[in-house]
N, C-alpha and C positions, 0 to 999 in steps of 0.2 A: 504494499499499499504506500503510495506517494504522499507525503506530508508537505502542505503548502504553509507558507508563513504570511502573516499580514503583510499587505502592500504588494504581494506577487501579482504581477499581471497575468491573467491566464485566459484561455479560450474555453468557453463552456459550450458543450454539445447538449441540446435538449433531446427528449425521447423521439422527436420527429427528424432528428439529424441536422437541425439548424446550429450554426455556430455563432457565439457571442463573445465579443472581446469584453472582459470585465476584470475586476480585481478582487482580491481576497480581503475582507473585512476583519475577520479573526482567524488565528491559526487553526489548522486542522485539529479537531477534537480528537485526542488519542483514545478516548473510551469508545465513541461512537464511529469514528473513522470520517464523519462528515466536515466538509469545509464550508464556512459561511461566506458566500460571495455577495457582491453588490447587486447583481442582476435579480430584480424581484425580491431581494432579501431571502434568497434561498440558501438551504443547506444541502450540499450534493455530496455524493460519494466521489472520491478521487478518480474513479474511472470514467467520470463524465468530464473531467478537467485535463487540460495540458498546459504546460508553461508556455506562454506567448513567445514566439520566436524573437520578437525584440527585446524581451527581458533576459535573455540567456546571459548577457553580459552583466546583469545586475538590475536593481529596480529603477528603470529609467522613467517609467510612469506608473501610477498617475502622480507621483510626488516630485515632479521636476521643479517645482517652485514652492515657496512658502504658502501661498494661496492654497494650492492643491493639498498641502500637508494640513492646513487648518480645516479645509472642507472634508478631509479624510477623518480627522479626529471628531467633527461634528456628526458624521455619518455613524461613527462607532458608538458615540453617546446616544444617538437616536435610536439605533438597533438595540442597544444594551436596555434602554427605557422600554421598548417594546417587549422585549423578552421578560423583563421584570413584571410588566403589566400582565402578561399571559399568565405567569405563575401566581400573582395575586388573584387573578379572576378564576383560576382553577380552584384555589383555596375557598373562595367565597361560594362557588358553586358546589362544592362538597359539603360546606357547612349548611348551605340552604337545604340540600338533599336530606341531611340528618334531621333538621328541624321539621321537614315535611313529613318524614316517616314517623316522628313522634306524634304528630298532630293527626295524621290519618287513621290512627288507631282509636282516637277519642270519639266518644258518641254523645 
C-alpha cells in the first residue's frame, strides 16, 4: 500500500475511469489505508491514486507560494471541522435513540 503525505499532488481515478488532478489534505491513515484528498472531500484507497508526474521532483504544487499555503491550511481546518461535526452528530443521534426507546415502552 502506498502512503501519501499532505501536500502531495496526485491524480485521482474515479470508478468511471475519469482522472482528476488534486492534492492530499491529510496523510494516508495507517489504520484504514484511506487518503483524504481535496476532490469532493473524499477519502480514497491508495489504489485510486497515483503521484502526479510534475510532483516527482518534490511538492511543486499546490504550495508554490505563501497564498497557496494559507489556502491549504484553511482547507485543512474546514475539513477537520466537518469531521468533528459528523462525530458530534452521531453522538446526538445515538443519544436520541436511547431516549426514544425508553419512552416507547411507556403507556
